[in-house]
TIZALUM-752744 format. One record per residue (C-alpha): residue number from 1; residue in one letter; x negated, y, z negated. Coordinates in nm, 2 decimals, decimal comma, padded with zeros to 4 digits. Example, Ala and Ser with C-alpha at 12.3 -4.5 7.8 and 13.67 -1.06 7.14 Angstrom:
! residues 2
SITE  seq  type    east   north      up
SITE    1     A  -01,23  -00,45  -00,78
SITE    2     S  -01,37  -00,11  -00,71
! end
This chain:
! residues 574
SITE  seq  type    east   north      up
SITE    1     M   05,02   05,94  -01,12
SITE    2     R   04,73   06,16  -01,20
SITE    3     K   04,63   05,96  -01,50
SITE    4     D   04,64   05,64  -01,30
SITE    5     T   04,45   05,80  -01,01
SITE    6     A   04,18   05,93  -01,24
SITE    7     Y   04,14   05,60  -01,42
SITE    8     S   04,12   05,43  -01,08
SITE    9     G   03,86   05,67  -00,97
SITE   10     I   03,64   05,60  -01,27
SITE   11     G   03,66   05,23  -01,21
SITE   12     Q   03,56   05,26  -00,85
SITE   13     S   03,26   05,48  -00,94
SITE   14     C   03,14   05,23  -01,20
SITE   15     R   03,13   04,92  -00,98
SITE   16     P   02,83   05,02  -00,76
SITE   17     R   02,63   05,12  -01,06
SITE   18     S   02,70   04,78  -01,22
SITE   19     R   02,60   04,59  -00,91
SITE   20     T   02,28   04,79  -00,89
SITE   21     F   02,20   04,72  -01,25
SITE   22     V   02,25   04,34  -01,20
SITE   23     A   02,03   04,34  -00,89
SITE   24     L   01,75   04,52  -01,08
SITE   25     V   01,77   04,26  -01,36
SITE   26     L   01,76   03,97  -01,11
SITE   27     V   01,46   04,13  -00,94
SITE   28     L   01,28   04,16  -01,27
SITE   29     L   01,36   03,80  -01,37
SITE   30     I   01,24   03,66  -01,03
SITE   31     S   00,92   03,87  -01,05
SITE   32     A   00,85   03,74  -01,40
SITE   33     W   00,92   03,38  -01,30
SITE   34     A   00,68   03,41  -01,00
SITE   35     L   00,41   03,56  -01,22
SITE   36     L   00,45   03,29  -01,48
SITE   37     S   00,44   03,02  -01,21
SITE   38     N   00,12   03,16  -01,07
SITE   39     I  -00,03   03,17  -01,42
SITE   40     C   00,07   02,81  -01,48
SITE   41     A  -00,09   02,70  -01,16
SITE   42     L  -00,42   02,85  -01,27
SITE   43     D  -00,41   02,79  -01,64
SITE   44     P  -00,61   02,48  -01,75
SITE   45     D  -00,38   02,46  -02,06
SITE   46     F  -00,06   02,45  -01,85
SITE   47     S   00,18   02,19  -02,00
SITE   48     Y   00,38   01,96  -01,78
SITE   49     P   00,73   01,87  -01,90
SITE   50     S   00,80   01,50  -01,96
SITE   51     S   01,02   01,31  -01,73
SITE   52     S   01,23   01,01  -01,81
SITE   53     S   01,15   00,70  -01,60
SITE   54     S   01,23   00,77  -01,24
SITE   55     P   01,55   00,61  -01,11
SITE   56     S   01,50   00,29  -00,91
SITE   57     L   01,50   00,33  -00,54
SITE   58     F   01,68   00,00  -00,52
SITE   59     P   02,00  -00,12  -00,68
SITE   60     S   02,01  -00,32  -01,00
SITE   61     S   02,09  -00,69  -00,99
SITE   62     T   02,44  -00,62  -01,12
SITE   63     D   02,50  -00,35  -00,85
SITE   64     R   02,35  -00,58  -00,59
SITE   65     H   02,58  -00,87  -00,68
SITE   66     Q   02,88  -00,63  -00,66
SITE   67     L   02,77  -00,51  -00,31
SITE   68     Q   02,71  -00,87  -00,20
SITE   69     Q   03,07  -00,95  -00,30
SITE   70     Q   03,18  -00,68  -00,05
SITE   71     G   03,00  -00,87   00,23
SITE   72     L   02,70  -00,65   00,27
SITE   73     H   02,37  -00,79   00,37
SITE   74     E   02,04  -00,70   00,20
SITE   75     E   01,93  -00,42   00,42
SITE   76     H   02,27  -00,26   00,42
SITE   77     I   02,28  -00,29   00,04
SITE   78     D   01,95  -00,10   00,01
SITE   79     K   02,07   00,16   00,26
SITE   80     K   02,40   00,21   00,08
SITE   81     H   02,23   00,24  -00,26
SITE   82     K   01,97   00,49  -00,14
SITE   83     N   02,24   00,71   00,00
SITE   84     H   02,41   00,73  -00,34
SITE   85     V   02,11   00,74  -00,58
SITE   86     N   02,12   01,07  -00,78
SITE   87     Y   01,75   01,13  -00,81
SITE   88     K   01,67   01,34  -01,12
SITE   89     L   01,37   01,52  -01,27
SITE   90     T   01,45   01,57  -01,64
SITE   91     Y   01,24   01,75  -01,90
SITE   92     P   01,32   01,66  -02,26
SITE   93     S   00,98   01,77  -02,41
SITE   94     T   00,63   01,88  -02,32
SITE   95     L   00,33   01,65  -02,30
SITE   96     G   00,04   01,88  -02,35
SITE   97     P  -00,23   02,02  -02,12
SITE   98     L  -00,28   01,87  -01,77
SITE   99     E  -00,61   01,70  -01,70
SITE  100     P  -00,73   01,60  -01,35
SITE  101     A  -00,75   01,23  -01,28
SITE  102     V  -01,10   01,09  -01,28
SITE  103     S  -01,24   00,81  -01,05
SITE  104     L  -01,48   00,57  -01,22
SITE  105     L  -01,73   00,51  -00,94
SITE  106     D  -02,08   00,37  -00,96
SITE  107     P  -02,30   00,63  -00,79
SITE  108     N  -02,52   00,35  -00,65
SITE  109     T  -02,24   00,16  -00,48
SITE  110     K  -02,07   00,23  -00,15
SITE  111     Y  -01,69   00,17  -00,15
SITE  112     L  -01,43   00,11   00,11
SITE  113     S  -01,05   00,15   00,07
SITE  114     Y  -00,74   00,20   00,28
SITE  115     L  -00,38   00,31   00,27
SITE  116     P  -00,11   00,03   00,24
SITE  117     Y   00,15   00,00   00,51
SITE  118     A   00,51  -00,13   00,50
SITE  119     G   00,61  -00,46   00,33
SITE  120     L   00,44  -00,73   00,14
SITE  121     T   00,31  -00,94   00,43
SITE  122     N   00,19  -00,64   00,62
SITE  123     Q   00,00  -00,53   00,31
SITE  124     F  -00,16  -00,87   00,27
SITE  125     M  -00,27  -00,86   00,64
SITE  126     A  -00,42  -00,51   00,58
SITE  127     F  -00,61  -00,66   00,28
SITE  128     E  -00,76  -00,92   00,51
SITE  129     I  -00,86  -00,67   00,77
SITE  130     V  -01,03  -00,42   00,54
SITE  131     A  -01,20  -00,70   00,34
SITE  132     F  -01,35  -00,82   00,67
SITE  133     I  -01,47  -00,47   00,74
SITE  134     S  -01,61  -00,43   00,39
SITE  135     Q  -01,81  -00,76   00,44
SITE  136     K  -01,96  -00,63   00,76
SITE  137     L  -02,04  -00,28   00,63
SITE  138     N  -02,17  -00,42   00,30
SITE  139     R  -01,93  -00,21   00,09
SITE  140     T  -01,73  -00,29  -00,23
SITE  141     L  -01,35  -00,30  -00,15
SITE  142     I  -01,13  -00,09  -00,37
SITE  143     L  -00,79  -00,27  -00,34
SITE  144     P  -00,47  -00,07  -00,35
SITE  145     P  -00,19  -00,24  -00,55
SITE  146     I   00,11  -00,40  -00,37
SITE  147     V   00,32  -00,09  -00,32
SITE  148     S   00,70  -00,06  -00,36
SITE  149     N   00,92  -00,19  -00,08
SITE  150     S   01,24  -00,39  -00,05
SITE  151     H   01,10  -00,68  -00,26
SITE  152     D   01,04  -00,43  -00,55
SITE  153     R   01,38  -00,34  -00,71
SITE  154     E   01,22  -00,14  -00,99
SITE  155     N   00,99   00,08  -00,78
SITE  156     T   00,68  -00,04  -00,95
SITE  157     H   00,34  -00,14  -00,82
SITE  158     Q   00,17  -00,48  -00,89
SITE  159     R  -00,20  -00,57  -00,88
SITE  160     W  -00,31  -00,82  -00,63
SITE  161     S  -00,51  -00,99  -00,91
SITE  162     N  -00,18  -01,09  -01,07
SITE  163     Y  -00,13  -01,33  -00,78
SITE  164     F  -00,46  -01,39  -00,61
SITE  165     D  -00,79  -01,52  -00,74
SITE  166     L  -01,02  -01,22  -00,66
SITE  167     P  -01,33  -01,36  -00,84
SITE  168     R  -01,30  -01,68  -00,63
SITE  169     F  -01,26  -01,46  -00,32
SITE  170     T  -01,58  -01,27  -00,40
SITE  171     H  -01,76  -01,60  -00,46
SITE  172     L  -01,65  -01,75  -00,13
SITE  173     T  -01,70  -01,44   00,09
SITE  174     G  -01,95  -01,22  -00,08
SITE  175     V  -01,71  -00,92  -00,08
SITE  176     P  -01,70  -00,75  -00,42
SITE  177     V  -01,35  -00,63  -00,50
SITE  178     V  -01,22  -00,38  -00,76
SITE  179     E  -00,87  -00,25  -00,79
SITE  180     W  -00,75   00,11  -00,80
SITE  181     D  -00,60   00,06  -01,15
SITE  182     L  -00,96  -00,01  -01,27
SITE  183     I  -01,14   00,25  -01,07
SITE  184     R  -00,88   00,53  -01,14
SITE  185     P  -00,72   00,48  -01,48
SITE  186     L  -00,44   00,73  -01,54
SITE  187     T  -00,29   00,88  -01,86
SITE  188     A   00,08   00,85  -01,93
SITE  189     T   00,12   01,22  -01,83
SITE  190     Q  -00,06   01,16  -01,50
SITE  191     R   00,15   00,85  -01,42
SITE  192     I   00,47   01,05  -01,49
SITE  193     I   00,34   01,32  -01,25
SITE  194     G   00,27   01,06  -00,98
SITE  195     R   00,62   00,90  -01,02
SITE  196     D   00,79   01,24  -01,02
SITE  197     R   00,61   01,34  -00,71
SITE  198     A   00,72   01,02  -00,54
SITE  199     V   01,09   01,10  -00,60
SITE  200     A   01,06   01,48  -00,59
SITE  201     D   01,18   01,52  -00,23
SITE  202     K   01,48   01,30  -00,30
SITE  203     A   01,56   01,49  -00,62
SITE  204     R   01,52   01,84  -00,48
SITE  205     A   01,88   01,90  -00,43
SITE  206     S   01,99   01,79  -00,77
SITE  207     A   01,69   01,90  -00,97
SITE  208     G   01,67   02,26  -00,83
SITE  209     K   01,40   02,46  -00,67
SITE  210     H   01,22   02,55  -00,99
SITE  211     D   01,18   02,19  -01,11
SITE  212     Y   01,09   02,07  -00,77
SITE  213     E   00,81   02,33  -00,73
SITE  214     L   00,69   02,26  -01,08
SITE  215     V   00,64   01,89  -01,00
SITE  216     L   00,44   01,99  -00,68
SITE  217     K   00,23   02,24  -00,88
SITE  218     A   00,15   01,99  -01,15
SITE  219     W   00,06   01,72  -00,89
SITE  220     D  -00,17   01,96  -00,71
SITE  221     Q  -00,35   02,04  -01,03
SITE  222     V  -00,44   01,69  -01,13
SITE  223     A  -00,49   01,54  -00,78
SITE  224     E  -00,84   01,47  -00,64
SITE  225     N  -00,95   01,55  -00,28
SITE  226     L  -01,06   01,25  -00,07
SITE  227     T  -01,14   01,24   00,29
SITE  228     C  -00,94   00,98   00,49
SITE  229     Q  -01,05   00,85   00,83
SITE  230     I  -00,78   00,81   01,09
SITE  231     V  -00,81   00,46   01,23
SITE  232     D  -00,46   00,37   01,34
SITE  233     G  -00,56   00,13   01,61
SITE  234     Y  -00,30   00,04   01,88
SITE  235     E  -00,01   00,23   01,74
SITE  236     G  -00,15   00,58   01,75
SITE  237     P  -00,22   00,82   01,46
SITE  238     D  -00,01   00,77   01,15
SITE  239     H  -00,20   01,00   00,91
SITE  240     G  -00,07   00,82   00,61
SITE  241     T   00,29   00,93   00,65
SITE  242     N   00,45   00,59   00,62
SITE  243     Y   00,64   00,53   00,30
SITE  244     S   00,40   00,29   00,13
SITE  245     A   00,10   00,51   00,20
SITE  246     K   00,27   00,82   00,06
SITE  247     I   00,38   00,64  -00,26
SITE  248     F   00,03   00,50  -00,31
SITE  249     R  -00,15   00,84  -00,28
SITE  250     W   00,11   01,02  -00,49
SITE  251     H   00,09   00,75  -00,76
SITE  252     F  -00,29   00,77  -00,78
SITE  253     L  -00,31   01,15  -00,74
SITE  254     L  -00,51   01,15  -00,42
SITE  255     Q  -00,50   01,46  -00,21
SITE  256     L  -00,61   01,32   00,13
SITE  257     I  -00,79   01,53   00,38
SITE  258     F  -00,74   01,35   00,72
SITE  259     Q  -01,03   01,34   00,96
SITE  260     R  -01,07   01,20   01,31
SITE  261     A  -01,30   00,90   01,35
SITE  262     P  -01,65   00,95   01,48
SITE  263     P  -01,69   00,93   01,86
SITE  264     L  -01,72   00,61   02,05
SITE  265     K  -02,07   00,46   02,03
SITE  266     P  -02,25   00,42   02,37
SITE  267     G  -02,19   00,08   02,53
SITE  268     M  -01,87   00,01   02,34
SITE  269     K  -01,56  -00,09   02,54
SITE  270     V  -01,29   00,18   02,58
SITE  271     Y  -00,94   00,06   02,50
SITE  272     N  -00,73   00,31   02,68
SITE  273     T  -00,36   00,38   02,75
SITE  274     N  -00,35   00,13   03,04
SITE  275     L  -00,30  -00,15   02,79
SITE  276     K   00,06  -00,26   02,75
SITE  277     G   00,25  -00,11   02,46
SITE  278     L   00,00   00,16   02,36
SITE  279     T   00,08   00,51   02,25
SITE  280     L   00,02   00,76   02,53
SITE  281     G  -00,21   01,05   02,50
SITE  282     L  -00,51   00,88   02,34
SITE  283     D  -00,84   00,88   02,51
SITE  284     D  -00,97   00,57   02,33
SITE  285     L  -00,83   00,34   02,06
SITE  286     I  -01,02   00,19   01,77
SITE  287     V  -01,05  -00,19   01,74
SITE  288     I  -01,25  -00,39   01,48
SITE  289     D  -01,58  -00,42   01,66
SITE  290     D  -01,56  -00,06   01,77
SITE  291     L  -01,48   00,06   01,42
SITE  292     L  -01,78  -00,14   01,28
SITE  293     A  -02,01   00,04   01,52
SITE  294     R  -01,86   00,39   01,45
SITE  295     Y  -01,91   00,36   01,07
SITE  296     A  -02,23   00,15   01,05
SITE  297     D  -02,43   00,45   00,94
SITE  298     N  -02,16   00,63   00,74
SITE  299     E  -02,29   00,77   00,41
SITE  300     D  -01,96   00,85   00,24
SITE  301     H  -01,95   00,73  -00,12
SITE  302     V  -01,59   00,62  -00,06
SITE  303     L  -01,50   00,54   00,30
SITE  304     M  -01,12   00,57   00,31
SITE  305     F  -00,92   00,44   00,61
SITE  306     S  -00,56   00,53   00,71
SITE  307     N  -00,33   00,27   00,85
SITE  308     A  -00,58  -00,02   00,89
SITE  309     F  -00,30  -00,27   00,92
SITE  310     M  -00,27  -00,16   01,29
SITE  311     L  -00,63  -00,24   01,37
SITE  312     K  -00,66  -00,53   01,62
SITE  313     D  -00,94  -00,77   01,69
SITE  314     P  -00,93  -00,85   02,07
SITE  315     G  -01,14  -01,14   02,17
SITE  316     H  -01,15  -01,29   01,82
SITE  317     S  -00,81  -01,44   01,76
SITE  318     N  -00,89  -01,62   01,43
SITE  319     R  -01,20  -01,45   01,31
SITE  320     I  -01,05  -01,25   01,03
SITE  321     W  -00,85  -01,54   00,90
SITE  322     N  -01,14  -01,78   00,92
SITE  323     E  -01,39  -01,55   00,74
SITE  324     I  -01,15  -01,38   00,50
SITE  325     G  -00,78  -01,48   00,49
SITE  326     K  -00,83  -01,85   00,41
SITE  327     H  -01,04  -01,76   00,11
SITE  328     I  -00,77  -01,55  -00,05
SITE  329     H  -00,64  -01,82  -00,29
SITE  330     F  -00,36  -01,78  -00,54
SITE  331     V  -00,46  -01,77  -00,90
SITE  332     P  -00,43  -02,13  -01,04
SITE  333     Q  -00,13  -02,03  -01,26
SITE  334     I   00,08  -01,94  -00,95
SITE  335     M   00,02  -02,29  -00,80
SITE  336     R   00,08  -02,46  -01,13
SITE  337     Y   00,41  -02,27  -01,17
SITE  338     A   00,52  -02,37  -00,82
SITE  339     T   00,44  -02,74  -00,89
SITE  340     E   00,62  -02,73  -01,22
SITE  341     K   00,94  -02,58  -01,07
SITE  342     V   00,93  -02,82  -00,77
SITE  343     N   00,91  -03,11  -01,01
SITE  344     E   01,20  -02,98  -01,21
SITE  345     E   01,42  -02,95  -00,90
SITE  346     L   01,33  -03,29  -00,75
SITE  347     Q   01,31  -03,52  -01,06
SITE  348     R   01,67  -03,63  -01,03
SITE  349     D   01,66  -03,73  -00,67
SITE  350     Q   01,68  -04,10  -00,59
SITE  351     G   01,39  -04,27  -00,43
SITE  352     I   01,13  -04,01  -00,52
SITE  353     V   00,77  -04,10  -00,56
SITE  354     V   00,56  -03,94  -00,84
SITE  355     T   00,18  -03,91  -00,78
SITE  356     V  -00,12  -03,77  -00,97
SITE  357     N  -00,14  -03,39  -00,94
SITE  358     D  -00,49  -03,32  -00,80
SITE  359     D  -00,43  -03,00  -00,60
SITE  360     P  -00,76  -02,80  -00,60
SITE  361     G  -00,56  -02,48  -00,60
SITE  362     E  -00,45  -02,55  -00,96
SITE  363     K  -00,81  -02,58  -01,09
SITE  364     V  -01,06  -02,31  -01,19
SITE  365     L  -01,40  -02,33  -01,03
SITE  366     P  -01,67  -02,39  -01,30
SITE  367     E  -01,89  -02,12  -01,15
SITE  368     L  -01,61  -01,87  -01,20
SITE  369     E  -01,57  -01,93  -01,57
SITE  370     V  -01,85  -01,67  -01,61
SITE  371     P  -01,69  -01,34  -01,51
SITE  372     I  -01,85  -01,13  -01,24
SITE  373     E  -02,02  -00,82  -01,39
SITE  374     M  -01,96  -00,49  -01,22
SITE  375     S  -02,14  -00,16  -01,30
SITE  376     L  -01,89   00,12  -01,37
SITE  377     P  -01,93   00,45  -01,55
SITE  378     K  -01,78   00,49  -01,90
SITE  379     N  -01,41   00,59  -01,89
SITE  380     L  -01,42   00,94  -02,04
SITE  381     N  -01,04   00,98  -01,98
SITE  382     E  -00,97   00,87  -02,34
SITE  383     D  -00,59   00,89  -02,30
SITE  384     A  -00,58   00,65  -02,00
SITE  385     T  -00,39   00,34  -02,10
SITE  386     E  -00,48   00,13  -01,79
SITE  387     S  -00,80  -00,06  -01,85
SITE  388     G  -01,03  -00,28  -01,66
SITE  389     V  -00,87  -00,60  -01,80
SITE  390     I  -00,67  -00,71  -01,50
SITE  391     V  -00,48  -01,02  -01,59
SITE  392     N  -00,12  -01,14  -01,61
SITE  393     P  -00,08  -01,23  -01,99
SITE  394     A   00,25  -01,40  -01,94
SITE  395     A   00,09  -01,66  -01,71
SITE  396     E  -00,22  -01,74  -01,91
SITE  397     N  -00,07  -02,04  -02,09
SITE  398     I   00,07  -02,22  -01,78
SITE  399     A  -00,10  -02,56  -01,76
SITE  400     A  -00,14  -02,77  -01,45
SITE  401     P   00,13  -03,05  -01,44
SITE  402     L  -00,03  -03,39  -01,46
SITE  403     T   00,20  -03,53  -01,18
SITE  404     R   00,37  -03,40  -00,87
SITE  405     I   00,65  -03,51  -00,64
SITE  406     P   00,56  -03,52  -00,26
SITE  407     H   00,81  -03,31  -00,07
SITE  408     I   00,89  -03,10   00,24
SITE  409     A   00,91  -02,72   00,20
SITE  410     L   01,14  -02,54   00,44
SITE  411     H   01,13  -02,16   00,49
SITE  412     L   01,49  -02,05   00,57
SITE  413     R   01,46  -01,68   00,67
SITE  414     R   01,81  -01,54   00,66
SITE  415     G   01,88  -01,23   00,45
SITE  416     D   01,76  -00,93   00,66
SITE  417     I   01,81  -01,07   01,01
SITE  418     G   02,15  -00,90   01,03
SITE  419     S   01,99  -00,56   01,11
SITE  420     K   01,84  -00,72   01,43
SITE  421     C   02,17  -00,86   01,54
SITE  422     R   02,38  -00,55   01,53
SITE  423     S   02,69  -00,76   01,46
SITE  424     D   02,92  -00,82   01,17
SITE  425     S   02,85  -01,19   01,21
SITE  426     M   02,49  -01,32   01,21
SITE  427     D   02,59  -01,66   01,35
SITE  428     S   02,50  -01,55   01,70
SITE  429     C   02,13  -01,49   01,63
SITE  430     L   02,04  -01,74   01,35
SITE  431     I   01,87  -02,07   01,42
SITE  432     P   02,14  -02,33   01,37
SITE  433     F   02,11  -02,57   01,07
SITE  434     E   02,10  -02,86   01,32
SITE  435     R   01,76  -02,74   01,44
SITE  436     Y   01,63  -02,73   01,09
SITE  437     I   01,77  -03,08   01,03
SITE  438     D   01,59  -03,20   01,34
SITE  439     A   01,26  -03,04   01,22
SITE  440     V   01,30  -03,20   00,87
SITE  441     D   01,34  -03,54   01,04
SITE  442     R   01,02  -03,48   01,24
SITE  443     A   00,84  -03,38   00,92
SITE  444     R   00,95  -03,70   00,75
SITE  445     E   00,82  -03,90   01,04
SITE  446     A   00,49  -03,71   01,03
SITE  447     A   00,46  -03,78   00,65
SITE  448     A   00,53  -04,15   00,70
SITE  449     K   00,25  -04,17   00,95
SITE  450     R   00,02  -04,03   00,68
SITE  451     G   00,14  -04,30   00,44
SITE  452     L   00,40  -04,10   00,24
SITE  453     V   00,75  -04,22   00,19
SITE  454     S   00,96  -04,16   00,50
SITE  455     R   01,24  -03,99   00,31
SITE  456     L   01,07  -03,70   00,14
SITE  457     P   01,30  -03,46  -00,05
SITE  458     V   01,33  -03,10   00,07
SITE  459     I   01,27  -02,77  -00,12
SITE  460     V   01,40  -02,46   00,05
SITE  461     T   01,26  -02,11   00,00
SITE  462     T   01,50  -01,85   00,14
SITE  463     D   01,61  -01,49   00,12
SITE  464     T   01,97  -01,58   00,20
SITE  465     T   02,26  -01,46  -00,02
SITE  466     S   02,52  -01,65   00,17
SITE  467     E   02,75  -01,88  -00,02
SITE  468     H   02,81  -02,07   00,31
SITE  469     D   02,43  -02,13   00,34
SITE  470     F   02,41  -02,24  -00,03
SITE  471     R   02,69  -02,49   00,03
SITE  472     K   02,53  -02,62   00,34
SITE  473     L   02,20  -02,68   00,16
SITE  474     Q   02,38  -02,87  -00,11
SITE  475     E   02,57  -03,08   00,14
SITE  476     L   02,23  -03,18   00,30
SITE  477     G   02,09  -03,27  -00,03
SITE  478     W   01,82  -03,00   00,00
SITE  479     H   01,71  -02,81  -00,31
SITE  480     R   01,71  -02,43  -00,31
SITE  481     F   01,43  -02,26  -00,50
SITE  482     D   01,64  -02,04  -00,72
SITE  483     H   01,43  -01,76  -00,88
SITE  484     E   01,73  -01,61  -01,07
SITE  485     K   01,77  -01,94  -01,25
SITE  486     Y   01,40  -01,96  -01,32
SITE  487     G   01,35  -01,60  -01,43
SITE  488     T   01,06  -01,57  -01,19
SITE  489     A   01,07  -01,19  -01,17
SITE  490     G   01,07  -01,16  -01,54
SITE  491     L   00,75  -01,36  -01,57
SITE  492     W   00,56  -01,25  -01,25
SITE  493     G   00,70  -00,91  -01,18
SITE  494     P   00,91  -00,78  -00,88
SITE  495     F   00,69  -00,95  -00,62
SITE  496     G   00,68  -01,27  -00,81
SITE  497     P   00,96  -01,45  -00,62
SITE  498     A   00,80  -01,38  -00,28
SITE  499     M   00,46  -01,49  -00,41
SITE  500     I   00,59  -01,81  -00,56
SITE  501     D   00,77  -01,89  -00,24
SITE  502     A   00,45  -01,84  -00,05
SITE  503     A   00,27  -02,08  -00,29
SITE  504     V   00,55  -02,34  -00,25
SITE  505     L   00,52  -02,32   00,13
SITE  506     A   00,14  -02,33   00,12
SITE  507     H   00,09  -02,66  -00,07
SITE  508     A   00,40  -02,87   00,03
SITE  509     D   00,32  -03,21   00,18
SITE  510     E   00,50  -03,10   00,50
SITE  511     L   00,61  -02,75   00,60
SITE  512     V   00,90  -02,65   00,83
SITE  513     G   00,86  -02,28   00,92
SITE  514     S   01,12  -02,03   01,02
SITE  515     G   01,07  -01,90   01,37
SITE  516     K   00,79  -01,64   01,39
SITE  517     S   00,84  -01,51   01,04
SITE  518     T   00,50  -01,36   00,93
SITE  519     M   00,55  -01,53   00,59
SITE  520     S   00,59  -01,87   00,77
SITE  521     R   00,29  -01,80   00,99
SITE  522     I   00,06  -01,72   00,70
SITE  523     A   00,19  -02,03   00,51
SITE  524     A   00,11  -02,24   00,82
SITE  525     S  -00,24  -02,10   00,83
SITE  526     R  -00,29  -02,19   00,47
SITE  527     Q  -00,16  -02,54   00,53
SITE  528     K  -00,41  -02,58   00,81
SITE  529     A  -00,71  -02,43   00,63
SITE  530     W  -00,65  -02,58   00,28
SITE  531     Y  -00,50  -02,92   00,36
SITE  532     G  -00,56  -02,98   00,73
SITE  533     R  -00,18  -03,01   00,81
SITE  534     E   00,02  -02,88   01,10
SITE  535     T   00,35  -02,69   01,05
SITE  536     L   00,67  -02,78   01,23
SITE  537     Y   00,94  -02,54   01,36
SITE  538     P   01,30  -02,58   01,47
SITE  539     I   01,28  -02,60   01,85
SITE  540     L   01,56  -02,51   02,08
SITE  541     N   01,59  -02,69   02,41
SITE  542     R   01,63  -02,49   02,73
SITE  543     A   02,01  -02,50   02,74
SITE  544     Q   02,04  -02,40   02,38
SITE  545     R   01,80  -02,11   02,43
SITE  546     K   02,01  -01,99   02,72
SITE  547     M   02,33  -02,01   02,52
SITE  548     Q   02,17  -01,83   02,23
SITE  549     R   02,03  -01,55   02,45
SITE  550     R   02,38  -01,49   02,59
SITE  551     A   02,53  -01,47   02,24
SITE  552     V   02,27  -01,23   02,12
SITE  553     A   02,30  -01,02   02,43
SITE  554     A   02,66  -00,97   02,36
SITE  555     T   02,58  -00,79   02,03
SITE  556     Q   02,27  -00,59   02,14
SITE  557     E   02,20  -00,29   02,36
SITE  558     G   02,03  -00,41   02,67
SITE  559     K   01,87  -00,72   02,81
SITE  560     E   01,51  -00,61   02,76
SITE  561     E   01,53  -00,60   02,38
SITE  562     V   01,69  -00,94   02,38
SITE  563     E   01,42  -01,10   02,59
SITE  564     E   01,15  -00,96   02,36
SITE  565     S   01,32  -01,14   02,07
SITE  566     W   01,24  -01,48   02,22
SITE  567     D   00,94  -01,69   02,31
SITE  568     E   00,92  -02,03   02,48
SITE  569     N   01,02  -02,24   02,18
SITE  570     V   01,14  -02,04   01,88
SITE  571     R   01,39  -01,77   01,80
SITE  572     I   01,21  -01,48   01,62
SITE  573     A   01,35  -01,48   01,27
SITE  574     Y   01,27  -01,13   01,15
! end
């Protein structure tokens, strides 16, 4: 008993001492780690660990197909995937000392740029708006890339010059354009830091606090400060917090310092909170004319705007399109590729007519064969792998087809409407196929009046993944533009399918749009500006509109939201 008691007493007396010793060791280790972290943050020779390529924010084509088989629509697939992605920050080796990114800016040139916002079409519209402002303020536009969104399954960014003819645009508008890839070339290490920062918040739980903070420290060390003007227009201040803006500034290592816009100029109209749909609490709101007045005397070397997509142009409904948008032409290779694939799809149809291919969009202007020279400082960042050669090598050898087949293009917007319906079945809110058939008949009549054959074949661009829709298109004898079959994304990048679709819609002989889809609306504007043709839409009569409203109301929360989804003629399709 005594022996046991004595032994027990010794054990009890040792435990507190052991715990104290462990605690002291932990304190020492934490202190050492904190000291080293601070040294790393200040040390110019601090080395950043390499990261493997960041995981995709979107599912692979294989995963996507499996999820589609489960009956999930596109937006549900992306949401399901994002909730299960295991974001990682891995460090297999070191890459050497960190160097701050450098912007190659001509000291004698004034520049203008902006933060991208949301999806592909919104980013195109922001391009139009800021190019217009650049023209009026006599500044060179620094164009952000097309930033990752639901069209980009690999979480990459694509240059606009891969798809649009920027030298032609400059020639037609007088607006000089450079791209951030040229102005701010990044080393491999810098690009890894940017990508890691983009996924760091998602990876924090799995990567651990130390790795997470290491990414943030590395990013801060290589980022460059840049003042950004808050010009968020009708929707109130955004401060660059939307997803596309954050990804852009993280990728290009830009530490933005947000600044309120200069005060309203005397005599300028005040757009206040009495206007419908405006954010409350703002004394005045910036519109295009107002913005031009505020920044007319600005001396910033780089004038950076926040969410310029939201800027409105009251009193000038078509000014930006007429002066800017209609001059943003596709590169000739895009138009050639579209013609080539349309020809392949339609060549086996009976009764087709083949004509000479003389589309001006597929030709290079002689005056543009001499490249535009721009003055830029020498790139002293010798390890930077991105150069000023901005081309799409895979598309260089695409020749213009000698012939083309006249046709109707139909934009069938389908895939992501389900999120608007709030129903397992989308039948209640989709435009019926019968309405599209009627619109196609009207398009054929319009074509016949212009001297084309009355039975033009139909090419359909669509985001639908429904086998039912595919069968219906086949029954109608219409041709689906199938990018998986063509390998479009492999040739043109993640945004390629959407861009090729836009080209197909733009230069068809007749266009049937899909409701008020912004993609259809821009295609209609191109048809009008480039070829002088009007676009047709599937129109519902009064009784059909009433029935559709009731069907939609049964699956939505409240009548007001339903009413906002309709106009006089067409069901909104996005």
